[in-house]
C-alpha positions in Angstrom: 22.4 -21.0 -92.1 22.2 -21.2 -88.3 24.1 -24.2 -86.9 21.8 -26.8 -85.3 21.3 -25.5 -81.8 21.8 -29.0 -80.3 25.2 -29.4 -81.9 26.3 -26.4 -79.8 25.6 -28.2 -76.5 28.8 -29.2 -74.7 29.4 -31.7 -72.0 30.0 -29.0 -69.3 26.5 -27.6 -70.2 24.8 -30.8 -69.1 23.0 -31.6 -65.8 24.2 -34.6 -63.8 21.6 -36.9 -65.2 22.3 -35.9 -68.8 26.0 -36.5 -68.2 25.2 -40.1 -67.2 23.6 -40.6 -70.6 26.4 -38.8 -72.4 29.0 -40.9 -70.6 27.1 -44.2 -71.4 26.1 -43.5 -75.0 28.0 -40.4 -76.2 27.2 -36.8 -76.4 25.9 -37.1 -80.0 23.3 -39.6 -79.0 22.3 -37.4 -76.1 22.0 -34.4 -78.5 19.8 -36.5 -80.8 17.6 -37.6 -77.8 17.2 -34.0 -76.7 16.4 -32.9 -80.3 13.8 -35.6 -81.0 12.4 -36.5 -77.6 12.5 -33.3 -75.6 10.2 -33.2 -72.7 9.8 -37.0 -72.6 10.6 -38.8 -69.3 12.3 -42.1 -69.4 12.5 -44.9 -66.9 15.2 -47.5 -67.8 14.2 -50.7 -66.0 16.6 -53.4 -64.8 16.6 -56.6 -66.8 14.6 -58.2 -64.0 11.5 -56.1 -65.1 11.5 -57.6 -68.6 9.6 -60.8 -67.8 9.1 -61.9 -71.5 12.8 -61.4 -72.2 13.8 -63.4 -69.1 11.5 -66.3 -70.2 12.9 -66.2 -73.7 16.5 -66.1 -72.4 15.8 -69.1 -70.2 14.3 -71.0 -73.2 17.3 -70.0 -75.5 19.8 -71.0 -72.8 18.2 -74.3 -71.7 21.7 -75.9 -71.6 22.5 -73.6 -68.6 21.5 -74.2 -65.0 19.1 -71.8 -63.3 22.0 -70.6 -61.2 24.0 -69.7 -64.3 21.1 -67.9 -65.9 20.4 -66.0 -62.7 24.1 -64.9 -62.7 23.8 -63.8 -66.3 20.7 -61.7 -65.7 21.6 -60.4 -62.2 18.6 -62.0 -60.5 18.0 -64.7 -58.0 17.1 -68.3 -58.9 13.9 -67.9 -56.9 12.9 -65.0 -59.1 13.5 -67.2 -62.2 11.2 -69.9 -60.8 8.6 -67.2 -60.0 8.7 -65.8 -63.5 8.5 -69.2 -65.1 5.4 -70.1 -63.0 3.7 -66.8 -63.6 4.2 -66.9 -67.4 3.2 -70.5 -67.7 -0.2 -69.7 -66.1 -1.0 -67.1 -68.8 
């Protein structure tokens, strides 16, 4: 039986963007992504774009200051206040 074509892909065959994925997650994960999600474009957002997560993180870490939470998430304290106000309005 013919070996899975994706198993034959080696690191040196990859484009620069695919190498980033392979370096971060491993070549086997990359092969699986290519096999099952070929042709799909991905955008990987920064944590700052996950407003619901940020609000939940703030609620789950209410013992921390806004400054500590901002450092954890890599955002500014002003951004945290903005997210909190926006989500409370909803």
